[in-house]
C-alpha positions as CSV (number, residue, x, y, z in Angstrom):
1,M,-173.3,-61.9,21.7
2,T,-171.2,-64.2,19.5
3,V,-170.9,-67.6,19.4
4,A,-167.7,-69.4,18.2
5,D,-167.8,-71.7,15.4
6,R,-166.2,-75.0,16.7
7,S,-166.7,-76.8,13.3
8,N,-162.5,-77.0,12.8
9,Q,-161.8,-77.3,17.0
10,S,-161.6,-80.0,19.2
11,L,-162.4,-79.8,23.1
12,L,-159.0,-80.5,25.4
13,I,-159.4,-81.1,28.6
14,Y,-156.6,-80.9,31.3
15,D,-156.3,-82.2,34.9
16,K,-155.7,-80.2,38.0
17,A,-151.9,-80.4,37.1
18,G,-152.3,-78.9,33.9
19,K,-151.7,-82.1,31.9
20,L,-153.8,-83.0,29.0
21,I,-155.6,-85.8,29.5
22,V,-158.2,-86.1,26.5
23,T,-158.7,-84.4,23.2
24,G,-162.3,-84.5,21.7
25,E,-162.8,-84.8,18.0
26,K,-162.8,-82.4,15.4
27,G,-165.9,-80.1,15.6
28,K,-168.1,-82.3,17.9
29,G,-167.5,-80.1,21.2
30,T,-167.5,-83.4,23.7
31,V,-165.0,-85.4,25.2
32,T,-165.1,-88.6,27.0
33,I,-163.3,-88.5,30.2
34,T,-162.1,-92.2,31.1
35,G,-160.9,-94.1,34.2
36,L,-163.4,-92.4,36.7
37,A,-164.8,-95.1,39.0
38,A,-169.0,-95.1,39.3
39,G,-170.0,-92.5,41.8
40,T,-167.2,-90.5,41.8
41,K,-167.8,-86.5,42.6
42,V,-165.6,-84.4,40.4
43,A,-165.1,-81.0,42.1
44,A,-165.4,-78.0,40.2
45,G,-162.1,-77.1,38.8
46,D,-160.8,-80.5,38.9
47,Y,-160.5,-80.3,35.5
48,K,-159.9,-77.4,33.0
49,A,-161.4,-77.2,29.0
50,S,-160.3,-75.4,26.1
51,F,-160.5,-75.5,22.4
52,S,-157.9,-76.0,19.7
53,D,-157.6,-75.8,16.0
54,G,-154.0,-77.6,16.2
55,T,-152.4,-73.9,15.9
56,N,-154.4,-71.6,18.6
57,E,-155.9,-72.6,22.0
58,S,-158.5,-71.0,23.8
59,D,-158.3,-69.4,27.2
60,K,-158.5,-73.3,29.9
61,L,-161.9,-72.8,31.7
62,P,-162.7,-74.7,34.6
63,V,-165.1,-77.7,34.2
64,S,-168.3,-77.2,36.6
65,A,-168.5,-80.1,39.3
66,F,-170.1,-83.4,38.0
67,D,-170.7,-86.8,39.3
68,V,-169.6,-90.0,37.7
69,L,-173.1,-92.1,36.3
70,P,-172.9,-95.6,36.6
71,A,-171.8,-97.4,33.0
72,E,-175.2,-98.3,31.4
73,G,-175.7,-102.0,31.2
């Protein structure tokens, strides 16, 4: 298995409608989706993720289901 070099790429997250909602920091491989209420259960496929170097973009793949945690306080 070959592991892709993501050091010059940003993680992109799209909503169900295909609208880009967040772009991660280059080389980090993580993003934060804001505006979701604590306790929200997000279904698999509600978001899609891809990587981009600013010119080329990978296929958009469904994000697994997740629960929104309460804010740390």
